[in-house]
C-alpha positions as CSV (number, residue, x, y, z in Angstrom):
1,M,-23.5,4.1,-46.5
2,A,-24.2,5.5,-43.0
3,A,-24.2,1.9,-41.6
4,A,-20.8,1.3,-43.2
5,R,-19.4,4.5,-41.8
6,T,-20.7,3.5,-38.3
7,G,-19.1,0.1,-38.6
8,E,-15.8,1.6,-39.6
9,A,-15.9,4.1,-36.7
10,S,-16.7,1.3,-34.3
11,H,-13.9,-0.8,-35.7
12,A,-11.5,2.1,-35.4
13,C,-12.6,2.7,-31.8
14,G,-12.1,-1.0,-31.0
15,K,-8.6,-0.9,-32.4
16,L,-7.8,2.2,-30.3
17,V,-9.0,0.6,-27.1
18,F,-6.9,-2.5,-28.0
19,V,-3.8,-0.4,-28.6
20,D,-4.4,1.5,-25.3
21,Y,-4.7,-1.8,-23.5
22,E,-1.4,-3.1,-25.1
23,L,0.3,0.1,-24.1
24,R,-1.0,-0.2,-20.6
25,I,0.4,-3.8,-20.4
26,L,3.8,-2.5,-21.6
27,L,3.9,0.3,-19.1
28,H,3.0,-2.1,-16.2
29,L,5.8,-4.4,-17.4
30,I,8.3,-1.5,-17.6
31,T,7.4,-0.3,-14.2
32,A,7.8,-3.7,-12.6
33,A,11.1,-4.2,-14.4
34,L,12.4,-0.8,-13.2
35,Y,11.5,-1.8,-9.6
36,G,13.2,-5.2,-10.1
37,V,16.5,-3.6,-11.3
38,L,16.5,-1.2,-8.3
39,A,15.7,-4.0,-5.9
40,L,18.7,-5.9,-7.2
41,Y,20.9,-2.8,-6.9
42,F,19.8,-2.0,-3.4
43,W,20.2,-5.6,-2.3
44,R,23.8,-5.7,-3.6
45,T,24.8,-2.3,-2.2
46,R,22.9,-2.4,1.1
47,W,22.3,-6.0,2.0
48,G,25.3,-7.6,0.4
49,T,27.6,-5.7,2.8
50,A,27.3,-4.0,6.1
51,T,27.6,-0.5,4.6
52,T,26.0,2.5,6.3
53,A,26.6,5.0,3.5
54,A,23.8,7.5,2.9
55,S,21.8,7.3,-0.3
56,P,23.3,9.3,-3.1
57,G,21.0,11.8,-4.7
58,W,20.8,9.9,-8.0
59,E,19.4,6.8,-6.2
60,R,16.4,8.7,-4.9
61,L,15.9,10.2,-8.4
62,A,16.1,6.7,-9.9
63,L,13.5,5.4,-7.6
64,A,11.3,8.4,-8.3
65,V,11.0,7.3,-11.9
66,P,9.1,4.0,-11.4
67,L,7.2,5.6,-8.5
68,A,6.0,8.4,-10.9
69,L,5.1,5.9,-13.7
70,H,3.3,3.6,-11.2
71,A,1.3,6.6,-9.9
72,E,0.3,7.6,-13.4
73,L,-0.9,4.0,-14.1
74,L,-2.9,3.9,-10.9
75,Y,-4.6,7.2,-11.5
76,A,-5.4,6.4,-15.1
77,T,-6.9,3.0,-14.0
78,I,-8.7,3.9,-10.8
79,F,-10.2,7.2,-12.1
80,A,-10.8,6.2,-15.7
81,G,-13.5,8.2,-17.5
82,G,-14.6,10.2,-14.5
83,T,-15.6,7.0,-12.6
84,L,-14.0,5.0,-9.8
85,H,-12.6,1.6,-10.5
86,L,-10.9,0.0,-7.4
87,G,-10.7,-3.7,-7.8
88,V,-8.6,-5.9,-5.4
89,G,-5.6,-5.7,-7.8
90,D,-5.8,-1.9,-7.9
91,A,-6.2,-1.6,-4.1
92,I,-3.2,-3.8,-3.4
93,S,-1.1,-2.0,-6.0
94,L,-2.1,1.4,-4.6
95,I,-1.3,0.4,-1.0
96,A,2.1,-1.0,-2.1
97,W,2.8,2.2,-4.0
98,L,1.9,4.3,-1.0
99,T,4.1,2.1,1.3
100,L,7.2,2.6,-0.9
101,A,6.4,6.3,-1.4
102,V,6.4,6.8,2.4
103,Y,9.7,5.0,2.6
104,W,11.1,7.1,-0.2
105,I,10.0,10.4,1.5
106,G,11.2,9.1,4.9
107,D,14.7,8.4,3.4
108,F,15.2,12.1,3.2
109,F,15.1,12.2,7.0
110,Y,16.2,8.7,8.1
111,P,18.6,6.1,6.7
112,L,15.9,3.8,5.3
113,E,17.4,2.5,2.0
114,G,18.1,-0.9,3.6
115,L,14.4,-1.3,4.4
116,Q,13.5,-0.1,0.9
117,A,15.3,-3.1,-0.5
118,L,12.9,-5.4,1.3
119,V,9.8,-3.6,0.1
120,I,10.6,-3.0,-3.6
121,P,10.3,-6.6,-4.8
122,G,6.8,-6.8,-3.4
123,V,5.9,-3.5,-5.0
124,A,7.2,-4.8,-8.3
125,L,4.8,-7.7,-8.1
126,A,2.0,-5.4,-6.9
127,A,2.5,-3.2,-10.0
128,L,1.4,-6.2,-12.2
129,L,-1.7,-7.1,-10.1
130,P,-4.2,-4.8,-11.9
131,L,-3.5,-6.8,-15.0
132,A,-3.9,-10.2,-13.3
133,L,-6.9,-9.5,-11.0
134,P,-10.3,-8.3,-12.2
135,G,-11.5,-4.8,-11.5
136,S,-14.6,-3.7,-9.8
137,P,-17.6,-2.2,-11.6
138,A,-17.3,1.6,-12.2
139,V,-18.7,3.8,-9.5
140,A,-19.7,7.4,-10.3
141,Y,-17.0,9.8,-9.0
142,T,-17.7,13.5,-9.1
143,G,-14.6,14.7,-7.2
144,M,-16.6,15.4,-4.0
145,P,-14.2,16.8,-1.3
146,A,-15.7,14.5,1.4
147,F,-15.2,11.4,-0.7
148,T,-11.7,12.4,-1.9
149,A,-10.6,13.1,1.7
150,H,-12.0,9.8,2.9
151,F,-10.3,7.8,0.1
152,V,-6.9,9.4,0.6
153,V,-6.9,9.1,4.4
154,A,-8.0,5.5,4.3
155,M,-5.3,4.5,1.7
156,L,-2.6,6.3,3.7
157,A,-3.8,4.5,6.9
158,Y,-3.5,1.1,5.1
159,S,0.0,2.0,3.9
160,L,1.2,3.0,7.3
161,F,-0.1,-0.1,8.9
162,T,1.5,-2.2,6.1
163,I,4.8,-0.5,7.0
164,A,4.2,-1.2,10.7
165,S,3.6,-4.9,10.0
166,L,6.7,-5.3,7.9
167,H,8.7,-3.3,10.5
168,V,7.5,-5.4,13.4
169,L,8.3,-8.7,11.6
170,L,11.8,-7.4,10.8
171,M,12.3,-6.4,14.5
172,A,11.2,-9.9,15.6
173,Y,13.6,-11.6,13.2
174,I,16.5,-9.3,14.3
175,E,15.7,-10.0,18.0
176,R,15.7,-13.7,17.4
177,R,19.1,-13.6,15.7
178,L,20.6,-11.4,18.4
179,R,19.5,-14.0,21.0
180,A,21.2,-16.7,18.9
181,G,24.4,-14.6,19.2
182,A,24.9,-13.9,15.5
183,L,23.5,-11.0,13.5
184,P,24.1,-11.5,9.7
185,A,26.2,-8.8,8.1
186,P,23.4,-7.4,5.9
187,L,21.4,-6.6,9.1
188,Q,24.2,-4.9,10.9
189,H,23.7,-1.5,9.2
190,L,20.1,-1.2,10.4
191,P,19.3,1.2,13.4
192,P,19.3,-0.3,16.9
193,L,16.2,-2.2,18.0
194,L,15.3,0.6,20.5
195,A,15.3,3.2,17.7
196,M,13.4,0.8,15.4
197,E,10.8,0.3,18.2
198,Q,10.4,4.1,18.6
199,M,9.9,4.4,14.9
200,L,7.4,1.6,14.9
201,F,5.1,3.3,17.5
202,R,5.4,6.6,15.7
203,I,4.2,4.9,12.5
204,I,1.3,3.1,14.4
205,G,0.4,6.4,16.1
206,A,0.2,8.2,12.8
207,G,-1.7,5.3,11.2
208,F,-4.2,5.3,14.1
209,V,-5.0,9.0,13.7
210,L,-5.6,8.4,9.9
211,L,-7.7,5.3,10.6
212,T,-9.8,7.3,13.1
213,L,-10.4,10.0,10.5
214,A,-11.3,7.4,7.8
215,L,-13.7,5.6,10.1
216,A,-15.2,8.8,11.4
217,S,-15.8,10.2,7.9
218,G,-17.2,6.9,6.7
219,I,-19.6,6.5,9.7
220,L,-20.6,10.1,10.3
221,F,-20.8,11.3,6.7
222,S,-21.7,8.1,5.0
223,E,-24.5,9.6,2.8
224,E,-22.3,12.5,1.7
225,V,-19.2,10.3,1.1
226,F,-20.8,7.2,-0.4
227,G,-24.3,8.5,-1.4
228,K,-26.1,6.1,0.9
229,P,-26.8,5.7,4.6
230,L,-24.4,3.8,6.8
231,R,-24.8,0.0,6.9
232,F,-22.9,-2.0,9.5
233,N,-21.5,-4.7,7.2
234,H,-18.4,-6.8,7.6
235,K,-16.1,-3.9,6.4
236,T,-17.4,-1.6,9.1
237,V,-17.1,-4.2,11.8
238,F,-13.6,-5.3,10.9
239,G,-12.5,-1.7,10.5
240,I,-13.8,-0.8,14.0
241,A,-12.3,-3.9,15.5
242,S,-8.9,-3.0,14.0
243,W,-9.2,0.5,15.3
244,V,-9.9,-0.9,18.8
245,I,-6.9,-3.2,18.7
246,F,-4.5,-0.4,17.6
247,G,-5.9,1.9,20.2
248,L,-5.4,-0.7,23.0
249,L,-1.9,-1.3,21.7
250,L,-1.0,2.4,21.9
251,A,-2.6,2.6,25.4
252,G,-0.7,-0.4,26.6
253,R,2.5,1.1,25.2
254,A,1.9,4.4,27.1
255,L,0.6,2.9,30.4
256,R,2.4,-0.4,30.7
257,G,5.3,-0.1,28.3
258,W,4.2,-2.9,26.0
259,R,7.0,-4.0,23.5
260,G,8.5,-7.1,22.0
261,R,6.3,-10.0,21.3
262,V,3.2,-8.3,22.7
263,A,3.6,-5.4,20.3
264,T,4.2,-7.9,17.4
265,R,1.1,-9.9,18.1
266,W,-1.2,-6.8,18.5
267,T,0.2,-5.1,15.4
268,L,-0.2,-8.2,13.2
269,A,-3.7,-8.9,14.6
270,G,-4.9,-5.3,13.9
271,F,-3.3,-5.4,10.4
272,L,-5.0,-8.7,9.6
273,L,-8.4,-7.3,10.6
274,L,-7.8,-4.2,8.5
275,V,-6.9,-6.4,5.5
276,L,-10.1,-8.4,6.0
277,A,-12.1,-5.2,6.2
278,Y,-11.4,-4.2,2.6
279,V,-8.9,-6.1,0.6
280,G,-9.9,-9.5,1.9
281,S,-13.6,-9.0,1.2
282,K,-12.9,-7.6,-2.2
283,F,-10.7,-10.6,-3.1
284,V,-13.5,-13.0,-2.0
285,L,-16.2,-11.1,-3.9
286,E,-14.2,-10.4,-7.1
287,V,-11.8,-13.3,-7.5
288,I,-13.4,-16.2,-5.7
289,L,-17.1,-15.4,-6.2
290,G,-16.6,-13.5,-9.4
291,R,-18.8,-10.5,-8.3
292,G,-18.2,-6.8,-8.5
């Protein structure tokens, strides 16, 4: 009798987990679909014409809905059951969410809705990645302030450098089209290149400060943050190399006025090393090698 009851309870628990997983899939699909609809709307209203109209309040509110749903899914997945699950799909999805969230907040102060249209389709795809790519093994998470601060600062640094990389690529494309003598109508409502360049280095400067804090907390307080002494592995080396490149770029900007192609190359090189430091290594370990 007891064995039968135990079997029934186990079966019921299994059904509950299955239902939760089905609901999670549905919510991810809904989130991606909402992003897709908004991307189409912004494309038609911002990039289909050369309009410079400011965002109506309802547009910001509409974008806040999938952002909030995406945030809830990320939190429920990454911090499930008091443990930390941060696989490559979760990491990319989180960075994409933070990138769009920064654009969403920035739109209250700058006319950025045209740039949002370029980012939202990628975020829509990233919202589905936790379903497609395997997660990492659970790591005990006790809510330690040192670990929480390190995690938040590191993810914000990733998102700011993602924005900087997208920004510098867009600037390079606009500059090339201007030299050709014809700027397409969808690009004519963007700020002047000089204003975009100033914004770029502000983003890089803020990202550099956050990356410095993330590296410092990871190196100086490794045992408190991660529960083990510091080891100079590939993540640490790539992270420090990226920090050096962005530091030299900011110094070159301040001392020699670096801009244009030089800024583009250094920004993309630093971002590539930053990607290799964490996301790239996790992709190789979890997806290609099948390890946690």
